[in-house]
N, C-alpha and C positions, 0 to 999 in steps of 0.2 A: 407555475413551475412545479414539476414533480419533486418530491422529497427523495432522499437517498434510497429509502426502502422501495419506493415506487420505481426508481430507475433500475434497481437490482432486479426487481420482479420482471420488468420489461426485458432486461438482458437475458434472464432465464428463459423467458417465453420465446425469445428470438435466437437463442443459441449464439449469443455474443457475450463479450465481457467488458466491464468498465475498467479503464486504465487508472491505476493508482501510482502517482509519481512523487517521490520525495524531493523536497526543496530545502535549501539552506539559507536562502536570501531572496530578495525581490527579483533578482535576475531569473532564478529558477521559477518563481511564481509566475512571472510574465511569460516565460517560455512555455509553461504548461497551459495556462489559460488561453494564450494566443493560438497554440496548436489545437486545442479543443474547439475553439471558435472557428478555426479554419476547416476542421473536419466536421463540425457541427454535431458533437456528441457530448454527453455528460463526462465529467472527469473528477477524480478524487486527488486532492493534494495531501500528501503525507508528511508528517514531521515527527521524527523520533525524539526521545528525551533530549539527546544532545542538540539536535536541530532546533527544538523548541527553546532550549536554554540560550542558543545563539540568537535566534530571531526575537524571542519573547513570546510567551504563551498567549497573552491577551493581544499582543500586537498582530500576530499572524491570524488570530481569530477575527480581529477587526478588519484586517486586510481582505480576507475572504468574504466576509459579510458585506462590506462596502462595495466590493466589486460585483458581487451577486445582485445586490439591490440596484446598483447603477445600470447593469447590463441585462439582467434577467437570465444570464447564462447559468447552466446547471453545473456549478462548481462547488464541491463539498470538501470538508476538512476532517482529516483523520489523525488522531494521536497514535502514531505508529509505535510499536514495541515499547510498552509501558510496564515497568517491572515492580511497581508497588501500588497498593490501594491509594495511598496519598497522592501519587502522581496521576492516577486515574481520576480521582476526585477533582484534582486541579483542572484537568481537561474538561470534565463534565461541567464544572462551575464556569469555565470560560466559554461554554456554548458550542463546543465541537460537535460535529455531526456524527462522529463515531470514535470509539476508543478501543484499542487493543490492549488487553492485559496479557502479558507474556510470562507465564509461569512454567515454561518448558523445562527449566533446570530444577524445578521443585518436585518433590514426590507427588504422584498423581492426586492423592487425597488433599494435599495442601493446595495444589493448583486449583482443584475443584472448589475448595472452601473460599479462597480469596476471590476467584472469578465470580462465584455466587454473590459475595459481598459487593463486588463492583456492579453487578447487574442490579441488585436491590437498591443500591445508592442511585444509579442512573434512573431507575423507574420512579423512585421517590421524588427525585428532583427534576424530572423531565418537564413538568408543567411550567416551571419557572426558568429553566435553563435552555432546554431544547426539547420540545415535545416528541420529536422523532428520532432522538439519539439512539444509536445502535451500539451494542457491546459485542466485541469479537474476542476470541481467545485462540491460542495456538497450542496444539499438542503434538509431540514428536519433535525432537531437537533437529534443527536444520542449520545450525551455526548462528553466529551473531554479527559477523563483520560484513559491511558493504565495501569490500576491498577486492583487489586482484589477488587471488590465492594461488600458492604453489601446489597445494594438495587439498583434498577434502578434509575439513576439520574433524578431529577425533570426536566420535559419538554421533556425528551427523550421518544421515542416510538411512537410519532405522525407520521403517515405515510405520505410520499410524495404523492401527488395526481397526476393523469395522466395529468391533465390540467396544474399543476405547472411545471411538467417536460417538457411538450411540449412548454409552453411559455418561460421557462428559456433557453432551448436549442436554440429556434428560435431567441430570443433577444440577446443572448450573443455570439453565434457562437462557443461554446466550442467543444472540440473533444471527451470528455469523461464525463459521469455523474455518481455521487455517490448519489443515493437516500436513503432515510430512509425507510426501508422495514421490520422493526422489529429488526434490528441489533443494538447493543449497543457497544460503545467503552469500552474496559476493559473486565473483566470477572466477572459476577455476581456469588457470592459464592453459592447461592441457586440453580443455574442453569440458563442458558441463555433462554430468551424468544424465542419462535419459530419464524422463519422467515415467512413473509407473501409471500408465493410463487406466489400466484395469482396476487399480486400487482406488483411483479417483472415482470411477463409476460405481464401484462397490460401496464406497462411503456415501456417495450422493444418493444412491438408491435406498440406503438404510436410514438416512436422517432427513429432517424436514427444514433444514436451514441452508442458506447459500454457502458455497465453498469459496475460499480465497487461495490463490497461489502466491505464496511469498517467494522472494529470491528468484524471480524469473529472468533477471539479467543474464544474458548468455545462452538461454535455452533456444533451441532451434525453432524456426517458424512452424515447422511441421508438428513438433511436440506441442507448441502452444495451441495450434488449431485443434489437435486431438484432445487436449486437456479441456478446452472450452466445450467441445462436443460432448465430453464425458461428464461435464457438470460444473466446471469452474466459472464463476460469475464476476470475480474481481481479480486483477493481476497486478502485482507489485513490481515496479522497476525503480532501481536506485543507482546501482553501481554503473550501469551504462551511461546514465546521465552525468555522474561525477566524472567519468572518463571524458565524455564529450565536452564538458565545461572546461576541464583542464587543458585539453588539446586545443579547443577553440581560443582560450585565453592566451596560451603560449604562441599560437599562430598570429593572433592579433598584435601581441607585443613585438614579435619579430618583424612583422610587416610595417609596424608604426613605432619604431624605437624611440622617437622623440615625443610621442603623444603622452600627455600627463592628465588628460581629462578622463576620469573613470567611466563616465557615461558613453564615451566614444570607444575606448579599448575593450570595455566589457561587453559591448554589443556583439562582438564576434563569438564570445563564450555563450551568450544567451541564444544567439541564432543556432549555434551548434546543438545546444540542448533541445531547442524547439524542433529541429529537424528529426531528432531521435524520437521525441514524443509523437510527432505526426506519423512517423513510420509505424510506431507501436500501435497507435490508435486505429490506423487503417487495418492492421493485422487483427487486432482484437474485435473489430467490427465488420470483418469479412469484406473489406473494401478493396 
């Protein structure tokens, strides 16, 4: 089975993108892996600090490893939006496949300094934890909330410049970069702003690491296709899954008001999430 770096390289070579989907529990886990199995493509499971705290850092790592070993399916685990070196270290030590240090609210130099420290720790410990671990960082603030938003968050929407991207990659040694290219975390109720496709291409042409699109919930299919063509190799979806889960659960409870077995009434929520994941994976893989 290919490791995550090899799957990203394949995606780059074939102008497709790997789907990254956040989960909060085992329902989300099975929704993602079953969808990826159905489509027969690699997939990344993401867990933010809050999601890791709810599931358990070592528990979610064990879940992914056990499933991957049992099935041979290309399922990878990412520590999404991690805000301190200690939490990065925790994920590295737990054997995650990739970790994102998010220092977007820090001064540029401080972001560089901590990111570099994260990269050095991962390299030093890769042989005993995960020899293929990747470190990602984000520059350019795109908001922090995976919610339904009334307006674009203050400070979000400022694009990452080409020079910022070049300098950051060179100084930190990161494996993957998530730039601000018009994307917003969460979903804006009035409609998502358009992605800046030309900026994606400019950054991709200037650096030698893969690009990630964060906050892609709510972006149009056309924008997603153009972003992939311009150089995006991984795409994050979270808010759309949370909405699907909530709607699916409410529908299941309304249709089965007397049901008290969680594995029965939660199935509707899981199926709703799986449908979204399948649709996104088909889009990302030009199917």
